[in-house]
C-alpha angles and dihedrals in degrees: 000000000000125000113276096022112127113243092235093060126072121219118263131222108220133186115204119198122199112149097178117127096204128072119238143140093293092055090048089054092047091052091049091050092050092052094044095051092044090053088052091058100259122134113239132189125184129211108197146147109292092226096041126113090228092064092049094047092048089052090052087055091052096253116151107244138191126194119246130179118191116174097189144332091286097050107121098175096099095047100088095046090046091052090052091050093050090048095050101040098041096211122200092211135021110198118199108202103182140035091255091050091048090054089064090065089071088075100036121091122192100277095185130030110256096025109137129203120210130179128197119213113204103156117091100211122113122277111229117237105236140121093263096057091040088056094045098047103030102035113018098052133046097215142013122214116205117190097207141027090246091058090049089055092047091050093050091047087053092056102265110144110249094224090062094057127085121190108224114168118221117244145179135226105238091192089071091063093044091053090049094057109111092009133088110264127214118252090255092052093048091052092044090058089059096052095094093161094073109114127231111239148108126338112275092223095089094136100132093062091051091046094052094043094050099042092087096048109035116153122219 
């Protein structure tokens, strides 16, 4: 068991999905989460755009990565290979980090008992009330992470059940910037230093709370 992991918690095997080709605040947060959870002893894999900076930076950090191209919410090409990956790797948690990633959950059944699906919502625009979003948020995932109180309110207004949502503020590791002083930073680190809008807050690795809260109401 990795350093810093409490003895009463087993390590988790987690698949993170972020198919975006561009680098932004969300990708910076995903990279920080990958590094944090790895340091805590958990096993992390990343599905990402083969030409994206996130995939390259994750590889630099020693994270196992797989290429994933998703053109839009209706792109079904990756579904069969994704199902094979879930079946072979037997993940404890599949974490959808973007809207396009979350749309993949529409076609993914629970391949193994105990597998949990989690989505993080970072964008603060309204969620439309319709059958599609109701199915994605209230039935296809076991928990929804919102990074701000405003996003919690928008999700509830869009029909997402409040008990399914956990408020987990995004955060940064200031030590990374201190270590970079006087040294050449990676492209991701240089851009991260400019993202002043990132909020201080709790660690974004609050998986155990979601896992316990969803274990009694998982949807197939």
